[in-house]
C-alpha positions as YAML, in Angstrom:
chain: A
units: angstrom
residues:
- id: 1
  name: MET
  ca: [101.04, 120.77, 122.00]
- id: 2
  name: ALA
  ca: [101.96, 117.89, 119.68]
- id: 3
  name: ASN
  ca: [101.20, 114.39, 120.82]
- id: 4
  name: TYR
  ca: [102.93, 111.25, 119.62]
- id: 5
  name: GLU
  ca: [103.41, 107.54, 120.13]
- id: 6
  name: ILE
  ca: [106.54, 106.42, 118.31]
- id: 7
  name: LYS
  ca: [109.50, 104.12, 118.90]
- id: 8
  name: ASP
  ca: [112.27, 106.58, 119.77]
- id: 9
  name: ILE
  ca: [112.42, 110.37, 119.44]
- id: 10
  name: THR
  ca: [116.25, 110.24, 119.29]
- id: 11
  name: LEU
  ca: [115.95, 108.76, 115.78]
- id: 12
  name: ALA
  ca: [114.81, 112.17, 114.51]
- id: 13
  name: PRO
  ca: [118.18, 113.28, 112.99]
- id: 14
  name: GLU
  ca: [118.21, 110.27, 110.67]
- id: 15
  name: GLY
  ca: [114.59, 110.95, 109.75]
- id: 16
  name: ARG
  ca: [115.35, 114.58, 108.93]
- id: 17
  name: ARG
  ca: [118.23, 113.47, 106.72]
- id: 18
  name: ARG
  ca: [115.93, 111.17, 104.72]
- id: 19
  name: ILE
  ca: [113.24, 113.84, 104.39]
- id: 20
  name: GLU
  ca: [115.75, 116.42, 103.17]
- id: 21
  name: TRP
  ca: [116.91, 114.00, 100.46]
- id: 22
  name: VAL
  ca: [113.43, 113.40, 99.03]
- id: 23
  name: LYS
  ca: [112.55, 117.09, 99.31]
- id: 24
  name: LYS
  ca: [115.33, 117.85, 96.83]
- id: 25
  name: HIS
  ca: [113.63, 115.54, 94.35]
- id: 26
  name: MET
  ca: [110.02, 116.69, 94.85]
- id: 27
  name: PRO
  ca: [109.90, 120.03, 93.00]
- id: 28
  name: ILE
  ca: [106.10, 120.15, 92.56]
- id: 29
  name: LEU
  ca: [105.36, 120.01, 96.29]
- id: 30
  name: SER
  ca: [108.18, 122.48, 96.87]
- id: 31
  name: GLU
  ca: [106.67, 124.87, 94.32]
- id: 32
  name: TYR
  ca: [103.24, 124.71, 95.97]
- id: 33
  name: GLU
  ca: [104.80, 125.25, 99.39]
- id: 34
  name: LYS
  ca: [106.66, 128.30, 98.05]
- id: 35
  name: ARG
  ca: [103.51, 129.74, 96.43]
- id: 36
  name: LEU
  ca: [101.17, 129.23, 99.37]
- id: 37
  name: SER
  ca: [103.18, 129.31, 102.62]
- id: 38
  name: ASP
  ca: [102.59, 133.03, 103.20]
- id: 39
  name: GLU
  ca: [98.87, 132.73, 102.48]
- id: 40
  name: LYS
  ca: [98.36, 129.78, 104.89]
- id: 41
  name: PRO
  ca: [95.18, 128.56, 103.13]
- id: 42
  name: LEU
  ca: [94.73, 125.67, 105.58]
- id: 43
  name: LYS
  ca: [94.97, 127.77, 108.74]
- id: 44
  name: GLY
  ca: [92.56, 126.53, 111.38]
- id: 45
  name: LYS
  ca: [91.96, 123.18, 109.66]
- id: 46
  name: LYS
  ca: [92.77, 119.78, 111.10]
- id: 47
  name: ILE
  ca: [93.94, 117.06, 108.73]
- id: 48
  name: ALA
  ca: [94.40, 113.37, 109.59]
- id: 49
  name: VAL
  ca: [96.77, 111.45, 107.31]
- id: 50
  name: SER
  ca: [96.98, 107.66, 107.02]
- id: 51
  name: VAL
  ca: [99.54, 106.87, 104.33]
- id: 52
  name: HIS
  ca: [102.71, 104.76, 104.33]
- id: 53
  name: LEU
  ca: [104.75, 106.59, 106.95]
- id: 54
  name: GLU
  ca: [108.04, 107.20, 105.14]
- id: 55
  name: ALA
  ca: [110.02, 110.16, 103.86]
- id: 56
  name: LYS
  ca: [107.82, 111.27, 100.93]
- id: 57
  name: THR
  ca: [104.70, 111.17, 103.11]
- id: 58
  name: ALA
  ca: [106.57, 113.12, 105.76]
- id: 59
  name: TYR
  ca: [107.30, 115.90, 103.31]
- id: 60
  name: LEU
  ca: [103.62, 116.08, 102.32]
- id: 61
  name: ALA
  ca: [102.67, 116.32, 106.00]
- id: 62
  name: LEU
  ca: [105.22, 119.09, 106.56]
- id: 63
  name: VAL
  ca: [103.87, 121.04, 103.59]
- id: 64
  name: LEU
  ca: [100.34, 120.73, 104.99]
- id: 65
  name: LYS
  ca: [101.63, 122.04, 108.33]
- id: 66
  name: ASN
  ca: [103.46, 124.91, 106.64]
- id: 67
  name: LEU
  ca: [100.23, 125.85, 104.87]
- id: 68
  name: GLY
  ca: [98.57, 126.26, 108.25]
- id: 69
  name: ALA
  ca: [97.01, 122.88, 109.04]
- id: 70
  name: GLU
  ca: [97.21, 120.95, 112.28]
- id: 71
  name: CYS
  ca: [98.15, 117.42, 111.24]
- id: 72
  name: ALA
  ca: [97.90, 113.99, 112.79]
- id: 73
  name: VAL
  ca: [99.89, 111.37, 110.91]
- id: 74
  name: THR
  ca: [99.82, 107.59, 111.13]
- id: 75
  name: GLY
  ca: [100.76, 104.69, 108.87]
- id: 76
  name: CYS
  ca: [98.52, 102.55, 106.70]
- id: 77
  name: ASN
  ca: [100.63, 99.39, 107.04]
- id: 78
  name: PRO
  ca: [102.58, 98.25, 110.13]
- id: 79
  name: LEU
  ca: [105.66, 97.23, 108.13]
- id: 80
  name: SER
  ca: [105.95, 100.36, 105.97]
- id: 81
  name: THR
  ca: [106.29, 102.77, 108.90]
- id: 82
  name: GLN
  ca: [109.86, 104.02, 109.25]
- id: 83
  name: ASP
  ca: [110.71, 104.87, 112.86]
- id: 84
  name: PRO
  ca: [113.22, 107.66, 112.08]
- id: 85
  name: ILE
  ca: [110.61, 109.40, 109.92]
- id: 86
  name: ALA
  ca: [108.00, 109.21, 112.67]
- id: 87
  name: ALA
  ca: [110.53, 110.67, 115.11]
- id: 88
  name: ALA
  ca: [111.42, 113.54, 112.76]
- id: 89
  name: LEU
  ca: [107.77, 114.50, 112.31]
- id: 90
  name: ALA
  ca: [107.16, 114.37, 116.05]
- id: 91
  name: GLU
  ca: [110.13, 116.66, 116.62]
- id: 92
  name: GLU
  ca: [108.66, 119.05, 114.01]
- id: 93
  name: GLY
  ca: [105.53, 119.39, 116.12]
- id: 94
  name: LEU
  ca: [103.14, 117.07, 114.31]
- id: 95
  name: ASN
  ca: [100.89, 114.57, 116.04]
- id: 96
  name: VAL
  ca: [102.44, 111.22, 115.04]
- id: 97
  name: TYR
  ca: [101.33, 107.69, 115.83]
- id: 98
  name: GLY
  ca: [103.30, 104.86, 114.27]
- id: 99
  name: ILE
  ca: [105.83, 102.16, 115.07]
- id: 100
  name: HIS
  ca: [107.46, 99.82, 112.57]
- id: 101
  name: GLY
  ca: [106.22, 96.28, 113.11]
- id: 102
  name: ALA
  ca: [103.29, 97.41, 115.25]
- id: 103
  name: THR
  ca: [100.97, 94.69, 116.50]
- id: 104
  name: PRO
  ca: [97.42, 94.72, 115.08]
- id: 105
  name: GLU
  ca: [96.25, 96.23, 118.36]
- id: 106
  name: GLN
  ca: [98.86, 99.02, 118.23]
- id: 107
  name: TYR
  ca: [98.17, 99.68, 114.56]
- id: 108
  name: HIS
  ca: [94.43, 100.16, 115.09]
- id: 109
  name: ARG
  ca: [95.03, 102.24, 118.22]
- id: 110
  name: HIS
  ca: [97.26, 104.56, 116.20]
- id: 111
  name: LEU
  ca: [94.58, 104.97, 113.52]
- id: 112
  name: ASN
  ca: [92.07, 105.93, 116.20]
- id: 113
  name: MET
  ca: [94.50, 108.30, 117.91]
- id: 114
  name: ALA
  ca: [95.04, 110.14, 114.63]
- id: 115
  name: LEU
  ca: [91.30, 110.58, 114.21]
- id: 116
  name: ASP
  ca: [90.98, 111.85, 117.77]
- id: 117
  name: ILE
  ca: [92.07, 115.31, 116.60]
- id: 118
  name: GLU
  ca: [88.55, 115.50, 115.06]
- id: 119
  name: PRO
  ca: [89.74, 116.26, 111.52]
- id: 120
  name: ASP
  ca: [88.10, 118.50, 108.96]
- id: 121
  name: ILE
  ca: [89.72, 116.53, 106.13]
- id: 122
  name: ILE
  ca: [91.27, 113.07, 105.94]
- id: 123
  name: ILE
  ca: [93.87, 111.59, 103.59]
- id: 124
  name: ASP
  ca: [93.36, 107.82, 103.47]
- id: 125
  name: ASP
  ca: [95.32, 104.98, 101.89]
- id: 126
  name: GLY
  ca: [93.39, 101.73, 101.70]
- id: 127
  name: GLY
  ca: [90.27, 102.80, 103.55]
- id: 128
  name: ASP
  ca: [91.09, 102.23, 107.22]
- id: 129
  name: PHE
  ca: [90.11, 105.77, 108.23]
- id: 130
  name: VAL
  ca: [86.85, 105.57, 106.30]
- id: 131
  name: ASN
  ca: [86.03, 102.23, 107.91]
- id: 132
  name: ILE
  ca: [86.56, 103.59, 111.42]
- id: 133
  name: LEU
  ca: [84.56, 106.74, 110.66]
- id: 134
  name: HIS
  ca: [81.62, 104.62, 109.50]
- id: 135
  name: THR
  ca: [81.72, 102.16, 112.42]
- id: 136
  name: THR
  ca: [83.17, 103.31, 115.74]
- id: 137
  name: LYS
  ca: [83.68, 107.07, 115.26]
- id: 138
  name: THR
  ca: [80.54, 108.10, 113.42]
- id: 139
  name: HIS
  ca: [80.24, 111.16, 115.68]
- id: 140
  name: LEU
  ca: [83.11, 112.74, 113.71]
- id: 141
  name: LEU
  ca: [81.26, 112.66, 110.39]
- id: 142
  name: ASP
  ca: [79.26, 115.85, 111.00]
- id: 143
  name: LYS
  ca: [82.39, 117.98, 111.16]
- id: 144
  name: LEU
  ca: [84.18, 116.35, 108.22]
- id: 145
  name: ILE
  ca: [84.32, 118.28, 104.96]
- id: 146
  name: GLY
  ca: [85.54, 115.18, 103.14]
- id: 147
  name: GLY
  ca: [88.61, 113.16, 102.31]
- id: 148
  name: CYS
  ca: [90.99, 111.85, 99.66]
- id: 149
  name: GLU
  ca: [91.73, 108.20, 98.83]
- id: 150
  name: GLU
  ca: [95.14, 107.30, 97.44]
- id: 151
  name: THR
  ca: [94.80, 103.69, 96.30]
- id: 152
  name: THR
  ca: [93.00, 101.36, 93.92]
- id: 153
  name: THR
  ca: [92.08, 99.11, 96.84]
- id: 154
  name: GLY
  ca: [90.62, 101.97, 98.85]
- id: 155
  name: ILE
  ca: [88.55, 103.13, 95.90]
- id: 156
  name: MET
  ca: [87.21, 99.61, 95.40]
- id: 157
  name: ARG
  ca: [85.89, 99.78, 98.96]
- id: 158
  name: LEU
  ca: [84.47, 103.26, 98.47]
- id: 159
  name: LYS
  ca: [82.69, 102.14, 95.30]
- id: 160
  name: ALA
  ca: [81.06, 99.32, 97.26]
- id: 161
  name: MET
  ca: [79.95, 101.77, 99.95]
- id: 162
  name: GLU
  ca: [78.60, 104.16, 97.34]
- id: 163
  name: ARG
  ca: [76.65, 101.36, 95.61]
- id: 164
  name: GLU
  ca: [75.10, 100.32, 98.91]
- id: 165
  name: GLY
  ca: [74.25, 103.91, 99.85]
- id: 166
  name: VAL
  ca: [76.26, 103.82, 103.09]
- id: 167
  name: LEU
  ca: [79.01, 106.34, 102.27]
- id: 168
  name: LYS
  ca: [78.48, 109.29, 104.61]
- id: 169
  name: MET
  ca: [81.14, 111.68, 103.31]
- id: 170
  name: PRO
  ca: [82.51, 112.92, 99.98]
- id: 171
  name: MET
  ca: [85.79, 111.25, 99.00]
- id: 172
  name: ILE
  ca: [88.02, 112.47, 96.19]
- id: 173
  name: ALA
  ca: [89.30, 109.55, 94.09]
- id: 174
  name: VAL
  ca: [92.93, 110.65, 93.91]
- id: 175
  name: ASN
  ca: [93.89, 107.32, 92.34]
- id: 176
  name: TYR
  ca: [91.79, 108.18, 89.27]
- id: 177
  name: ALA
  ca: [93.79, 111.35, 88.54]
- id: 178
  name: LYS
  ca: [95.95, 110.95, 85.44]
- id: 179
  name: CYS
  ca: [98.99, 112.36, 87.22]
- id: 180
  name: LYS
  ca: [98.51, 109.65, 89.85]
- id: 181
  name: HIS
  ca: [97.68, 106.29, 88.28]
- id: 182
  name: LEU
  ca: [99.50, 106.74, 84.98]
- id: 183
  name: PHE
  ca: [102.78, 107.35, 86.79]
- id: 184
  name: ASP
  ca: [102.54, 106.24, 90.44]
- id: 185
  name: ASN
  ca: [100.78, 102.95, 89.73]
- id: 186
  name: ARG
  ca: [102.73, 102.07, 86.59]
- id: 187
  name: TYR
  ca: [106.25, 103.48, 86.90]
- id: 188
  name: GLY
  ca: [106.33, 103.83, 90.68]
- id: 189
  name: THR
  ca: [105.05, 100.33, 91.43]
- id: 190
  name: GLY
  ca: [107.01, 98.84, 88.54]
- id: 191
  name: GLN
  ca: [110.31, 100.12, 89.87]
- id: 192
  name: SER
  ca: [109.74, 99.88, 93.60]
- id: 193
  name: VAL
  ca: [108.43, 96.30, 93.56]
- id: 194
  name: TRP
  ca: [111.58, 95.05, 91.87]
- id: 195
  name: ASP
  ca: [113.72, 97.22, 94.10]
- id: 196
  name: GLY
  ca: [112.11, 95.54, 97.13]
- id: 197
  name: ILE
  ca: [112.40, 92.02, 95.70]
- id: 198
  name: MET
  ca: [116.00, 92.40, 94.54]
- id: 199
  name: ARG
  ca: [117.35, 94.07, 97.67]
- id: 200
  name: THR
  ca: [115.57, 91.47, 99.85]
- id: 201
  name: THR
  ca: [116.65, 88.36, 97.93]
- id: 202
  name: ASN
  ca: [119.94, 89.45, 96.31]
- id: 203
  name: LEU
  ca: [118.99, 87.22, 93.37]
- id: 204
  name: VAL
  ca: [119.03, 87.81, 89.62]
- id: 205
  name: VAL
  ca: [115.78, 88.46, 87.73]
- id: 206
  name: ALA
  ca: [117.07, 87.79, 84.21]
- id: 207
  name: GLY
  ca: [116.10, 84.36, 82.90]
- id: 208
  name: LYS
  ca: [113.51, 83.70, 85.59]
- id: 209
  name: THR
  ca: [109.82, 83.17, 84.89]
- id: 210
  name: VAL
  ca: [107.80, 85.87, 86.62]
- id: 211
  name: VAL
  ca: [104.06, 85.45, 87.16]
- id: 212
  name: VAL
  ca: [102.23, 88.78, 87.51]
- id: 213
  name: ALA
  ca: [98.70, 88.44, 88.89]
- id: 214
  name: GLY
  ca: [96.60, 91.38, 87.71]
- id: 215
  name: TYR
  ca: [97.17, 93.65, 84.72]
- id: 216
  name: GLY
  ca: [95.88, 96.95, 85.97]
- id: 217
  name: TRP
  ca: [98.22, 99.92, 85.94]
- id: 218
  name: CYS
  ca: [100.33, 98.43, 88.74]
- id: 219
  name: GLY
  ca: [100.53, 95.05, 87.02]
- id: 220
  name: ARG
  ca: [101.46, 96.69, 83.73]
- id: 221
  name: GLY
  ca: [104.36, 98.43, 85.42]
- id: 222
  name: VAL
  ca: [105.62, 95.33, 87.23]
- id: 223
  name: ALA
  ca: [105.38, 93.19, 84.08]
- id: 224
  name: ALA
  ca: [107.17, 95.77, 81.94]
- id: 225
  name: LYS
  ca: [110.01, 96.17, 84.43]
- id: 226
  name: ALA
  ca: [110.35, 92.39, 84.78]
- id: 227
  name: ALA
  ca: [110.66, 92.06, 81.03]
- id: 228
  name: GLY
  ca: [113.19, 94.87, 80.99]
- id: 229
  name: LEU
  ca: [115.25, 92.99, 83.58]
- id: 230
  name: GLY
  ca: [115.30, 89.95, 81.32]
- id: 231
  name: ALA
  ca: [112.52, 87.84, 82.85]
- id: 232
  name: ASN
  ca: [110.01, 85.69, 81.01]
- id: 233
  name: VAL
  ca: [106.64, 87.11, 82.03]
- id: 234
  name: ILE
  ca: [103.30, 85.36, 82.50]
- id: 235
  name: VAL
  ca: [100.19, 87.39, 83.32]
- id: 236
  name: THR
  ca: [97.06, 86.05, 85.03]
- id: 237
  name: GLU
  ca: [93.82, 88.05, 84.78]
- id: 238
  name: ILE
  ca: [90.05, 87.87, 85.27]
- id: 239
  name: ASP
  ca: [89.28, 90.77, 82.91]
- id: 240
  name: PRO
  ca: [89.19, 89.60, 79.28]
- id: 241
  name: VAL
  ca: [90.09, 93.03, 77.90]
- id: 242
  name: LYS
  ca: [93.14, 93.38, 80.14]
- id: 243
  name: ALA
  ca: [94.11, 89.81, 79.26]
- id: 244
  name: ILE
  ca: [94.12, 90.69, 75.56]
- id: 245
  name: GLU
  ca: [96.17, 93.79, 76.30]
- id: 246
  name: ALA
  ca: [98.75, 91.73, 78.21]
- id: 247
  name: TYR
  ca: [98.89, 89.23, 75.35]
- id: 248
  name: MET
  ca: [99.39, 91.99, 72.78]
- id: 249
  name: ASP
  ca: [102.08, 93.53, 74.98]
- id: 250
  name: GLY
  ca: [104.01, 90.31, 74.41]
- id: 251
  name: PHE
  ca: [103.30, 88.37, 77.59]
- id: 252
  name: ARG
  ca: [101.94, 84.88, 78.00]
- id: 253
  name: VAL
  ca: [98.46, 84.87, 79.53]
- id: 254
  name: MET
  ca: [97.01, 81.94, 81.46]
- id: 255
  name: THR
  ca: [95.21, 80.99, 84.65]
- id: 256
  name: MET
  ca: [96.99, 80.82, 87.98]
- id: 257
  name: ASP
  ca: [96.36, 77.07, 87.99]
- id: 258
  name: GLU
  ca: [98.41, 76.82, 84.79]
- id: 259
  name: ALA
  ca: [101.07, 79.32, 85.89]
- id: 260
  name: ALA
  ca: [101.61, 77.86, 89.37]
- id: 261
  name: GLY
  ca: [104.01, 75.16, 88.19]
- id: 262
  name: LEU
  ca: [105.94, 77.45, 85.84]
- id: 263
  name: GLY
  ca: [106.84, 80.50, 87.87]
- id: 264
  name: ASP
  ca: [110.04, 81.27, 89.73]
- id: 265
  name: VAL
  ca: [108.70, 84.58, 91.11]
- id: 266
  name: PHE
  ca: [105.05, 85.42, 91.78]
- id: 267
  name: VAL
  ca: [103.82, 88.99, 92.29]
- id: 268
  name: THR
  ca: [100.16, 89.67, 93.13]
- id: 269
  name: LEU
  ca: [98.59, 93.08, 92.38]
- id: 270
  name: THR
  ca: [94.85, 92.48, 92.19]
- id: 271
  name: GLY
  ca: [93.22, 94.08, 95.24]
- id: 272
  name: CYS
  ca: [91.40, 90.78, 95.80]
- id: 273
  name: ASN
  ca: [91.94, 87.94, 98.26]
- id: 274
  name: ASP
  ca: [92.98, 84.30, 97.70]
- id: 275
  name: VAL
  ca: [94.79, 84.91, 94.43]
- id: 276
  name: ILE
  ca: [97.31, 82.21, 95.37]
- id: 277
  name: VAL
  ca: [95.97, 79.38, 97.54]
- id: 278
  name: GLY
  ca: [96.71, 75.84, 98.63]
- id: 279
  name: ARG
  ca: [96.24, 74.07, 95.29]
- id: 280
  name: HIS
  ca: [98.73, 76.48, 93.72]
- id: 281
  name: TYR
  ca: [101.38, 75.86, 96.39]
- id: 282
  name: GLU
  ca: [101.13, 72.14, 95.71]
- id: 283
  name: LYS
  ca: [102.28, 72.71, 92.11]
- id: 284
  name: MET
  ca: [105.05, 75.22, 92.71]
- id: 285
  name: LYS
  ca: [108.75, 74.68, 92.09]
- id: 286
  name: ASN
  ca: [111.27, 74.41, 94.87]
- id: 287
  name: GLY
  ca: [112.63, 77.82, 95.84]
- id: 288
  name: VAL
  ca: [109.91, 80.06, 94.41]
- id: 289
  name: LEU
  ca: [109.58, 83.63, 95.63]
- id: 290
  name: LEU
  ca: [106.12, 84.87, 96.64]
- id: 291
  name: ALA
  ca: [105.61, 88.63, 96.78]
- id: 292
  name: ASN
  ca: [102.53, 90.82, 97.09]
- id: 293
  name: ALA
  ca: [102.10, 94.41, 95.97]
- id: 294
  name: GLY
  ca: [98.36, 94.74, 96.70]
- id: 295
  name: HIS
  ca: [97.39, 96.88, 99.66]
- id: 296
  name: PHE
  ca: [96.37, 94.10, 102.07]
- id: 297
  name: ASP
  ca: [98.16, 90.86, 102.93]
- id: 298
  name: VAL
  ca: [95.33, 88.63, 101.70]
- id: 299
  name: GLU
  ca: [96.28, 88.00, 98.08]
- id: 300
  name: ILE
  ca: [98.77, 85.27, 98.96]
- id: 301
  name: ASN
  ca: [96.83, 82.97, 101.29]
- id: 302
  name: LYS
  ca: [99.10, 82.62, 104.34]
- id: 303
  name: PRO
  ca: [96.93, 80.19, 106.34]
- id: 304
  name: ASP
  ca: [96.97, 77.73, 103.41]
- id: 305
  name: LEU
  ca: [100.73, 78.11, 103.11]
- id: 306
  name: LEU
  ca: [101.24, 77.42, 106.81]
- id: 307
  name: ALA
  ca: [98.85, 74.47, 106.79]
- id: 308
  name: LEU
  ca: [100.80, 72.77, 103.98]
- id: 309
  name: SER
  ca: [104.21, 73.33, 105.58]
- id: 310
  name: VAL
  ca: [106.05, 70.99, 107.94]
- id: 311
  name: ASP
  ca: [108.57, 73.63, 108.99]
- id: 312
  name: THR
  ca: [109.17, 77.36, 108.71]
- id: 313
  name: PHE
  ca: [112.27, 79.47, 109.21]
- id: 314
  name: GLU
  ca: [113.54, 82.94, 108.37]
- id: 315
  name: SER
  ca: [116.07, 82.62, 105.52]
- id: 316
  name: ARG
  ca: [116.92, 86.33, 105.39]
- id: 317
  name: ASP
  ca: [115.43, 89.52, 106.73]
- id: 318
  name: ASN
  ca: [111.93, 89.76, 105.27]
- id: 319
  name: ILE
  ca: [111.99, 86.22, 103.84]
- id: 320
  name: MET
  ca: [110.08, 83.42, 105.58]
- id: 321
  name: THR
  ca: [110.68, 79.97, 104.13]
- id: 322
  name: TYR
  ca: [107.93, 77.36, 104.27]
- id: 323
  name: VAL
  ca: [109.05, 73.74, 103.89]
- id: 324
  name: MET
  ca: [106.53, 71.43, 102.21]
- id: 325
  name: ALA
  ca: [106.14, 67.76, 103.11]
- id: 326
  name: ASP
  ca: [108.06, 66.73, 99.97]
- id: 327
  name: GLY
  ca: [111.00, 68.99, 100.85]
- id: 328
  name: ARG
  ca: [110.19, 71.90, 98.55]
- id: 329
  name: GLU
  ca: [110.82, 75.36, 99.98]
- id: 330
  name: LEU
  ca: [108.49, 78.26, 99.18]
- id: 331
  name: ASN
  ca: [109.71, 81.72, 100.17]
- id: 332
  name: LEU
  ca: [107.28, 84.43, 101.28]
- id: 333
  name: LEU
  ca: [108.61, 87.98, 101.16]
- id: 334
  name: ALA
  ca: [107.66, 90.69, 103.69]
- id: 335
  name: GLU
  ca: [104.94, 88.58, 105.35]
- id: 336
  name: GLY
  ca: [102.86, 88.90, 102.18]
- id: 337
  name: ARG
  ca: [102.50, 92.64, 102.76]
- id: 338
  name: LEU
  ca: [103.38, 95.34, 100.23]
- id: 339
  name: VAL
  ca: [106.84, 94.19, 99.18]
- id: 340
  name: ASN
  ca: [107.87, 97.59, 97.81]
- id: 341
  name: LEU
  ca: [107.25, 99.30, 101.15]
- id: 342
  name: ALA
  ca: [107.60, 96.53, 103.73]
- id: 343
  name: ALA
  ca: [110.90, 95.47, 102.15]
- id: 344
  name: GLY
  ca: [111.90, 98.74, 100.49]
- id: 345
  name: ASP
  ca: [111.46, 102.51, 100.47]
- id: 346
  name: GLY
  ca: [108.43, 102.60, 98.20]
- id: 347
  name: HIS
  ca: [108.02, 104.59, 95.03]
- id: 348
  name: PRO
  ca: [110.74, 106.97, 93.81]
- id: 349
  name: ALA
  ca: [110.51, 110.51, 95.14]
- id: 350
  name: GLU
  ca: [109.94, 112.07, 91.70]
- id: 351
  name: ILE
  ca: [106.88, 109.82, 91.21]
- id: 352
  name: MET
  ca: [105.36, 110.46, 94.63]
- id: 353
  name: ASP
  ca: [105.89, 114.17, 94.07]
- id: 354
  name: MET
  ca: [103.16, 114.00, 91.42]
- id: 355
  name: SER
  ca: [100.82, 111.85, 93.54]
- id: 356
  name: PHE
  ca: [101.21, 113.97, 96.65]
- id: 357
  name: ALA
  ca: [100.82, 117.18, 94.66]
- id: 358
  name: ILE
  ca: [97.44, 115.80, 93.57]
- id: 359
  name: GLN
  ca: [96.70, 115.00, 97.23]
- id: 360
  name: LEU
  ca: [97.64, 118.51, 98.33]
- id: 361
  name: GLN
  ca: [95.57, 120.16, 95.62]
- id: 362
  name: SER
  ca: [92.62, 117.90, 96.42]
- id: 363
  name: VAL
  ca: [92.82, 118.93, 100.09]
- id: 364
  name: LEU
  ca: [92.88, 122.58, 99.05]
- id: 365
  name: TYR
  ca: [89.90, 121.96, 96.77]
- id: 366
  name: LEU
  ca: [87.92, 120.38, 99.61]
- id: 367
  name: ASN
  ca: [88.80, 123.26, 101.89]
- id: 368
  name: LYS
  ca: [87.68, 125.76, 99.25]
- id: 369
  name: VAL
  ca: [84.30, 124.18, 98.44]
- id: 370
  name: GLY
  ca: [83.52, 123.30, 102.05]
- id: 371
  name: LYS
  ca: [80.58, 121.04, 102.88]
- id: 372
  name: THR
  ca: [78.93, 121.38, 99.48]
- id: 373
  name: LEU
  ca: [79.85, 118.08, 97.83]
- id: 374
  name: PRO
  ca: [77.58, 115.00, 97.80]
- id: 375
  name: ASN
  ca: [78.46, 111.89, 99.79]
- id: 376
  name: LYS
  ca: [80.01, 110.00, 96.91]
- id: 377
  name: LEU
  ca: [83.27, 109.46, 95.04]
- id: 378
  name: ILE
  ca: [84.42, 112.74, 93.48]
- id: 379
  name: GLN
  ca: [86.75, 112.96, 90.47]
- id: 380
  name: VAL
  ca: [89.85, 115.13, 90.76]
- id: 381
  name: PRO
  ca: [89.07, 118.30, 88.75]
- id: 382
  name: ASP
  ca: [90.87, 118.31, 85.38]
- id: 383
  name: GLU
  ca: [92.46, 121.66, 86.10]
- id: 384
  name: ILE
  ca: [94.32, 120.14, 89.07]
- id: 385
  name: ASP
  ca: [95.72, 117.33, 86.90]
- id: 386
  name: ASP
  ca: [96.73, 119.85, 84.24]
- id: 387
  name: GLN
  ca: [98.43, 122.20, 86.68]
- id: 388
  name: VAL
  ca: [100.43, 119.41, 88.32]
- id: 389
  name: ALA
  ca: [101.53, 118.11, 84.91]
- id: 390
  name: ARG
  ca: [102.67, 121.56, 83.80]
- id: 391
  name: ILE
  ca: [104.73, 122.15, 86.94]
- id: 392
  name: LYS
  ca: [106.27, 118.70, 86.47]
- id: 393
  name: LEU
  ca: [107.22, 119.55, 82.89]
- id: 394
  name: ASP
  ca: [108.71, 122.88, 83.99]
- id: 395
  name: SER
  ca: [110.80, 121.10, 86.62]
- id: 396
  name: MET
  ca: [112.21, 118.83, 83.89]
- id: 397
  name: GLY
  ca: [112.90, 121.70, 81.50]
- id: 398
  name: VAL
  ca: [110.37, 120.36, 78.99]
- id: 399
  name: ALA
  ca: [108.08, 122.59, 76.91]
- id: 400
  name: VAL
  ca: [104.93, 121.64, 75.00]
- id: 401
  name: ASP
  ca: [103.12, 123.25, 72.11]
- id: 402
  name: VAL
  ca: [100.15, 125.57, 72.63]
- id: 403
  name: LEU
  ca: [97.12, 125.71, 70.36]
- id: 404
  name: THR
  ca: [96.54, 128.95, 68.49]
- id: 405
  name: ASP
  ca: [93.11, 130.58, 68.67]
- id: 406
  name: ALA
  ca: [92.41, 129.30, 65.16]
- id: 407
  name: GLN
  ca: [93.33, 125.75, 66.17]
- id: 408
  name: LYS
  ca: [91.12, 125.93, 69.23]
- id: 409
  name: GLU
  ca: [88.25, 127.05, 67.05]
- id: 410
  name: TYR
  ca: [88.92, 124.17, 64.64]
- id: 411
  name: VAL
  ca: [89.00, 121.38, 67.21]
- id: 412
  name: ASN
  ca: [85.87, 122.67, 68.94]
- id: 413
  name: ALA
  ca: [83.77, 123.10, 65.79]
- id: 414
  name: TRP
  ca: [81.44, 120.32, 64.71]
- id: 415
  name: ASN
  ca: [81.42, 121.41, 61.09]
- id: 416
  name: ALA
  ca: [85.12, 122.18, 60.59]
- id: 417
  name: GLU
  ca: [86.67, 121.09, 57.29]
...
């Protein structure tokens, strides 16, 4: 029998409505569900999912269920959980643990409750599951086949564990798949961040100076969309190669110390902490907007911001205004959490269709190979990337050329002329 801890089961009809909408725009997952639902390849397997608990994630969880798995679903951020979605999944018979705005204690309890099903496979977003499995629930590691990690931040943590020799399970680096980071991180983050900022503030972007901290794939997307909306874009970076790339893409590049006094909007996407700190707040203009799109709420230093303020008040939903001693007001969006999810609906459905198709195929791959993989980060097999891309192209009515046998021979020959 399904178990759940949610806000209100009567919200399920609204959740179902949202899920049905995204399902119409996620043809890759729908195709896999159609191909595999009779076969039930995941029958008898238990899968724990910790991803932003909203409509696209819900559809992934329902596909996993329809392919035979028993699922336990929880969020990976207290502010991105949508209560109607949690209710809809609970009504569908999934184990669901998540409440929007959960306290830290509730949030961690929900993570642990999801793992209490003793999963064979985990889907993680940011590394909370992996952390628990390597600290307080190590007894579950023997049963685990492995897991999948969705995010850049989570993979940074897994890399550190792998370097130190403490990773006790194989983890597929879903974020490294081409059909994930080239589209989800760039186009998904680029659009959803500005969707979250604009719907929260109701302010124009054109003409403003936007400071983008970090020029990875997410930063590239946010900077490009800002420029497309008419903003003047400054990029801050620690990587000299990425800094050159940003410069050659037409953006100004400088340190955060230099950019602090110039920006109207700041967006952090680094995966690191203390990107914006006290000395930066002291230089900022009156009325700046501070938004984070990194996984954890540590990139914009909130204790420093509070320490420098003489007053705080909520200007609008999801906007906390901090008043400095000299009267300047600095506006923090979504408590410094992921602005695209805490103050929006996250990435577009068509984008997450690709990412979650990679997740689904990675789960199926783990189930197929069983406990044969080493305890390290595993690349998504190229054939999975290729298959997802081809189904995506088919769904868009787009065809690509195919090499002839003679062409294949030519490109694979070392002495071809």
